[in-house]
Every structure is written in structure tokens, then in C-alpha cells.
C-alpha positions as CSV (number, residue, x, y, z in Angstrom):
1,M,0.0,0.0,0.0
2,N,3.0,2.3,0.6
3,E,3.6,2.3,-3.2
4,I,0.0,3.4,-3.9
5,I,0.1,6.2,-1.3
6,E,3.4,7.4,-2.8
7,W,1.9,7.4,-6.2
8,L,-1.2,9.3,-5.1
9,T,0.9,12.0,-3.4
10,W,2.8,12.3,-6.7
11,V,-0.5,12.7,-8.6
12,E,-1.6,15.5,-6.2
13,E,1.8,17.2,-6.3
14,T,2.0,17.0,-10.1
15,S,-1.5,18.5,-10.4
16,A,-0.5,21.4,-8.2
17,R,2.6,22.1,-10.3
18,L,0.6,22.0,-13.6
19,Y,-2.0,24.4,-12.2
20,E,0.7,26.7,-11.0
21,K,2.3,26.6,-14.5
22,A,-1.0,27.3,-16.2
23,A,-1.6,30.3,-13.8
24,L,1.6,31.9,-15.0
25,I,0.7,31.3,-18.6
26,Y,-2.7,32.9,-18.2
27,Q,-1.6,35.6,-15.7
28,D,-3.1,38.3,-18.0
29,D,-6.6,36.7,-17.5
30,K,-7.0,37.5,-13.8
31,E,-10.2,35.5,-13.2
32,F,-8.8,32.3,-14.9
33,A,-5.4,32.7,-13.2
34,D,-7.0,33.1,-9.8
35,L,-8.9,29.9,-10.4
36,L,-5.8,28.0,-11.4
37,R,-3.8,29.3,-8.4
38,R,-6.7,28.3,-6.1
39,L,-6.8,24.8,-7.7
40,S,-3.1,24.4,-7.2
41,A,-3.4,25.3,-3.5
42,D,-6.3,22.8,-3.2
43,E,-4.1,20.0,-4.7
44,R,-1.4,20.7,-2.1
45,L,-4.0,20.3,0.6
46,H,-5.1,17.0,-1.0
47,H,-1.5,15.9,-1.0
48,E,-1.5,16.3,2.8
49,L,-4.8,14.4,3.1
50,V,-3.5,11.5,1.1
51,V,-0.4,11.3,3.4
52,K,-2.7,11.2,6.4
53,A,-4.8,8.5,4.7
54,G,-1.7,6.5,4.1
55,L,-0.9,6.6,7.8
56,S,-4.4,5.5,8.6
57,I,-4.3,2.5,6.2
58,H,-0.9,1.5,7.5
59,G,-2.2,1.6,11.1
60,S,-5.2,-0.6,10.2
61,G,-3.0,-3.5,9.1
62,E,-4.2,-3.4,5.4
63,D,-0.8,-2.4,4.1
64,G,0.3,-4.7,1.3
65,F,-3.1,-6.0,0.4
66,I,-3.0,-4.7,-3.2
67,T,-0.3,-3.4,-5.6
68,L,-0.4,-0.8,-8.3
69,D,-0.2,-2.1,-11.8
70,P,1.4,-0.2,-14.7
71,E,-1.8,0.0,-16.7
72,T,-3.6,1.7,-13.9
73,K,-0.8,4.2,-13.4
74,R,-0.4,4.9,-17.1
75,K,-4.1,5.6,-17.5
76,V,-3.9,8.5,-15.1
77,E,-0.3,9.6,-15.8
78,R,-0.9,10.1,-19.5
79,R,-3.4,12.8,-18.7
80,F,-0.7,14.8,-17.0
81,D,1.8,14.2,-19.9
82,E,-0.8,15.4,-22.4
83,L,-1.6,18.5,-20.4
84,K,2.1,19.4,-19.9
85,E,2.7,19.1,-23.7
86,K,-0.3,21.3,-24.4
87,L,0.8,23.9,-22.0
88,D,4.2,24.0,-23.6
89,G,2.7,24.3,-27.0
90,G,0.0,26.8,-26.1
91,L,-3.8,26.3,-25.9
92,S,-6.9,28.5,-25.5
93,R,-8.7,29.1,-22.3
94,E,-11.6,27.0,-23.5
95,E,-9.3,24.1,-24.4
96,L,-7.6,24.3,-21.0
97,A,-10.9,24.3,-19.2
98,G,-11.8,21.0,-21.0
99,D,-8.4,19.5,-20.0
100,I,-9.0,20.6,-16.3
101,V,-12.3,18.6,-16.3
102,T,-10.5,15.6,-17.9
103,L,-7.7,15.9,-15.4
104,E,-10.1,16.0,-12.4
105,F,-11.7,12.8,-13.6
106,S,-8.3,11.2,-13.6
107,E,-7.4,12.4,-10.2
108,L,-10.7,11.3,-8.6
109,N,-9.9,7.7,-9.4
110,D,-11.1,4.7,-7.4
111,I,-7.8,4.4,-5.6
112,F,-7.8,8.0,-4.5
113,L,-11.4,7.7,-3.3
114,Y,-10.5,4.5,-1.3
115,A,-7.6,6.3,0.3
116,V,-9.8,9.2,1.5
117,D,-12.5,6.8,2.6
118,S,-10.0,5.0,4.8
119,L,-10.2,8.1,7.1
120,R,-13.9,7.6,7.8
121,E,-13.5,5.2,10.7
122,S,-9.9,6.0,11.9
123,S,-10.2,9.7,11.8
124,P,-13.8,11.1,11.3
125,G,-12.6,14.7,11.6
126,Q,-10.0,14.3,8.9
127,F,-12.5,12.5,6.7
128,S,-15.0,15.3,7.1
129,L,-12.3,17.8,6.3
130,A,-11.3,15.8,3.2
131,V,-14.8,15.6,1.9
132,R,-15.4,19.3,2.5
133,E,-12.2,20.4,0.8
134,I,-12.6,18.1,-2.2
135,E,-16.2,19.1,-2.7
136,K,-15.1,22.8,-2.5
137,H,-12.4,22.1,-5.1
138,K,-15.0,20.6,-7.5
139,E,-17.4,23.5,-6.8
140,R,-14.7,26.1,-7.8
141,I,-14.5,24.4,-11.2
142,K,-18.2,24.2,-11.6
143,A,-18.7,27.9,-10.7
144,F,-16.2,28.9,-13.3
145,L,-17.8,26.7,-15.9
146,G,-21.2,28.2,-15.2
147,K,-20.5,31.0,-17.7
148,P,-21.9,31.0,-21.3
149,G,-19.9,28.8,-23.6
150,F,-19.0,26.1,-21.1
151,E,-22.4,24.3,-20.9
152,E,-21.1,20.9,-22.1
153,L,-18.2,21.0,-19.7
154,L,-20.4,21.9,-16.9
155,R,-22.7,19.0,-17.7
156,R,-19.6,16.7,-17.6
157,T,-18.8,17.9,-14.1
158,G,-22.1,16.5,-12.9
159,Q,-20.5,13.0,-13.4
160,F,-17.6,13.7,-11.0
161,P,-17.4,10.8,-8.5
162,K,-18.8,11.5,-5.1
163,L,-16.9,10.9,-1.9
164,V,-20.1,10.4,0.0
165,K,-23.3,8.8,-1.3
166,D,-26.4,11.0,-1.2
167,R,-28.7,9.9,1.6
168,I,-32.4,9.4,0.7
169,L,-35.2,9.0,3.3
170,L,-38.2,6.9,2.3
171,V,-41.3,7.4,4.3
172,E,-44.1,4.9,3.5
173,D,-46.4,2.9,5.8
174,I,-47.2,0.1,3.4
175,D,-44.4,-2.5,3.5
176,A,-44.8,-3.7,-0.1
177,N,-44.7,-0.1,-1.4
178,L,-41.7,0.6,0.8
179,K,-39.8,-2.4,-0.5
180,L,-40.6,-1.4,-4.1
181,L,-39.3,2.1,-3.5
182,Q,-36.1,0.7,-2.0
183,A,-35.6,-1.5,-5.1
184,V,-36.3,1.4,-7.5
185,L,-34.0,3.9,-5.7
186,E,-31.2,1.5,-4.5
187,G,-28.7,2.8,-7.0
188,E,-29.5,6.5,-6.4
189,G,-27.9,6.8,-2.9
190,S,-27.8,5.4,0.6
191,L,-31.4,4.6,1.7
192,E,-33.0,5.0,5.1
193,A,-36.7,4.0,5.7
194,A,-39.5,5.1,8.0
195,T,-43.1,3.9,8.2
196,N,-44.6,7.2,9.4
197,G,-43.7,10.9,9.9
198,D,-42.8,10.4,13.6
199,E,-40.3,7.8,12.8
200,A,-38.9,10.0,10.0
201,L,-38.3,12.9,12.3
202,K,-36.4,10.7,14.8
203,I,-34.1,9.5,11.9
204,M,-33.6,13.1,10.8
205,E,-32.2,14.0,14.2
206,S,-29.0,12.2,13.4
207,V,-28.9,11.9,9.6
208,S,-28.8,14.6,6.9
209,F,-30.7,13.8,3.7
210,S,-30.4,15.0,0.1
211,A,-33.9,13.9,-0.6
212,V,-37.0,12.7,1.3
213,V,-39.6,10.6,-0.6
214,A,-42.8,10.6,1.5
215,D,-46.3,9.3,1.2
216,I,-49.1,11.7,2.2
217,D,-51.6,9.3,3.9
218,M,-49.8,7.6,6.8
219,P,-50.8,6.8,10.4
220,V,-49.4,8.6,13.4
221,M,-48.2,11.6,11.3
222,D,-49.0,12.2,7.7
223,G,-46.7,13.5,5.0
224,I,-47.9,17.1,5.2
225,E,-47.4,17.4,8.9
226,L,-44.0,15.7,8.5
227,Y,-43.0,18.3,6.0
228,S,-44.1,21.2,8.3
229,R,-42.3,19.8,11.3
230,A,-39.2,18.8,9.4
231,V,-38.7,22.2,7.7
232,D,-39.3,24.0,11.0
233,R,-36.4,22.0,12.5
234,Y,-34.2,21.6,9.4
235,P,-34.8,24.5,6.9
236,Q,-32.4,23.0,4.4
237,L,-35.0,20.3,3.7
238,K,-37.5,22.9,2.4
239,T,-37.0,21.9,-1.3
240,R,-35.8,18.3,-0.6
241,F,-39.2,16.6,-0.5
242,V,-40.9,14.5,-3.2
243,F,-44.4,13.4,-2.2
244,F,-45.9,10.2,-3.4
245,T,-49.7,10.2,-3.3
246,A,-52.7,8.3,-4.7
247,M,-55.0,11.3,-4.4
248,V,-54.4,14.9,-5.5
249,D,-57.3,17.1,-4.5
250,A,-57.5,20.9,-4.6
251,D,-56.1,21.3,-1.1
252,R,-53.1,19.1,-1.7
253,L,-52.4,20.6,-5.1
254,R,-52.5,24.1,-3.4
255,F,-50.1,22.8,-0.8
256,F,-47.6,21.5,-3.4
257,R,-47.8,24.7,-5.4
258,D,-47.5,27.1,-2.4
259,H,-44.4,25.3,-1.3
260,N,-43.0,24.7,-4.8
261,L,-42.9,20.9,-4.0
262,K,-42.6,18.0,-6.4
263,F,-45.2,15.2,-6.2
264,I,-45.7,11.9,-7.9
265,Q,-49.2,10.4,-8.3
266,K,-49.7,6.7,-7.8
267,P,-49.3,4.6,-9.8
268,A,-46.0,6.0,-11.2
269,S,-43.4,4.7,-13.5
270,I,-40.0,3.7,-12.3
271,S,-38.4,6.3,-14.6
272,D,-40.6,9.1,-13.2
273,I,-39.7,8.2,-9.6
274,R,-36.0,8.1,-10.3
275,S,-36.1,11.3,-12.3
276,A,-37.9,13.2,-9.6
277,V,-35.4,12.0,-6.9
278,R,-32.4,12.8,-9.1
279,E,-33.7,16.3,-9.8
280,I,-34.0,16.9,-6.1
281,I,-30.6,15.5,-5.3
282,H,-28.9,17.6,-8.0
283,S,-30.8,20.8,-7.2
284,D,-28.7,23.8,-6.1
285,N,-31.4,24.9,-3.7
């Protein structure tokens, strides 16, 4: 495992140097140069995080379990070689932006994600720091690409690997329906389940969710009361609900519209359910 950690630190250090070099080349473009310098600083921080991850893995007794094969190394390293050649030969801002996205996909490889994930149990504080910093790094790139002309590159960044799976809370009192929702949404994130609003609120006390899929008609506490109480306690959930209901009368429709909420009427197709949840998860609100 030491070989892998050494290689990952080389990857982060090489990224930092390439971004520094690019910042000098584009120093007359202040906005772009500032982004490149910030990305370089991010990579140096990632270097430190990988070193700490290496110490964590070594301490866990997993050292030596796998080795790094030449094909895997080359797949990532050639991205750096290609970018270095392009920087030496000259390329436009738009071309470099595309290469940055490609480079980030190479950096966020499965081995890097495993190394960071190793901190989850041994050092939760360091793991949380790693997640925050890497997500901020990706957001810097996305923010820059949010300008006209970069639409396709921005779309590609939506496929960046995630360090932490999105958590989805399913609230449904009928067991068969709950199991079906779990089967449909299994690949969309990490699932938690509750059979009524009261159970859901208890789960929310210790877990943060990217989406809540809730039935309306449930015993103990229905979906509308759940929404009101949940948003009162956790305002960030205001736009994170998707309601699943058999009946949509005037009062419920007004409630959905007044709160700008999504709803799916039973019966619903698998694609409609998945699409609604994905839209909530990837929403910027």
C-alpha cells in the first residue's frame, strides 16, 4: 500500500505544479489565473490528506493487500503528460478548461477515493475535512464553468465521482410499497426508511438527507405534517421533499404549489420516480 500512497501523493503534487504553471501562462486573464492558483493550493492540501490517509491505512493492518499495476498508473499519468505538452505548445482558455475537467476525472480515481474513505473510521474529523475540501475544489471548477460557452463541460462535471453517497429517506407505511421504492432507488444513494412521519423525524435527528420521498396518507403523522415539522427543524429540507400520493385534491395541489414541491401520483413509472429524486438531489437549492 505504501507504493500506492506514494503514487497518489505524486499525482496531487503534479496536479499542483501543472495548475501553477498554467496560472503563470494565463496571468493576464485574472479570473482564470486566480482559479488556477486556487486549484493548485487545493491540490497541495489534497496531498496532505493523502499522506494522512496512508498513515491510517498502514495503522489498520491493510498495508500490502494490493499493488499498483502499470496499466492503472499509465491511464492516469498520460493525462498529466498530455496537459504538460499542451501547456508547452499553447492552448486556448476553453481548451484548458476542458483539460481541467478531464484531469479531475483522472485524479478522482477509485484508488484515491478509497484512500480518502479510509479516514472515515480511523479519523472522522479528517474524513469530514477531506470531503469538504474536495467538494469545494469541485465547486470552484463548476462555478467557473457556469458561464456561457461552457455548458457541455459543466454537464460533464455532474458526473464527477462522489466521496459520500447522497442519503435518501423513504417514508411509506405500506411494507410492499416501501420495499418497491427501495428496489427502485437503490442505485441513487444510501437509503433509510421510516413507516410514518414520527419515525422519519427521529431519523432526521442524526442523519442529513439529500432527498425525502414521503407518502401523504400515513398513520401517526401524515406527510404534510411531517413536511411542516421537518422544515421547521431543518430548513435545508424545504426543497428536498418528493411526495408520493394516490389522491391529488384541490387542497393538496395548493399545498404543493404554495411550497414549490414535487409530487408523484400513484401509480407512477420507475423512470418518473428516479427522475424526480435525481432532480431533487442535484438541485442547487
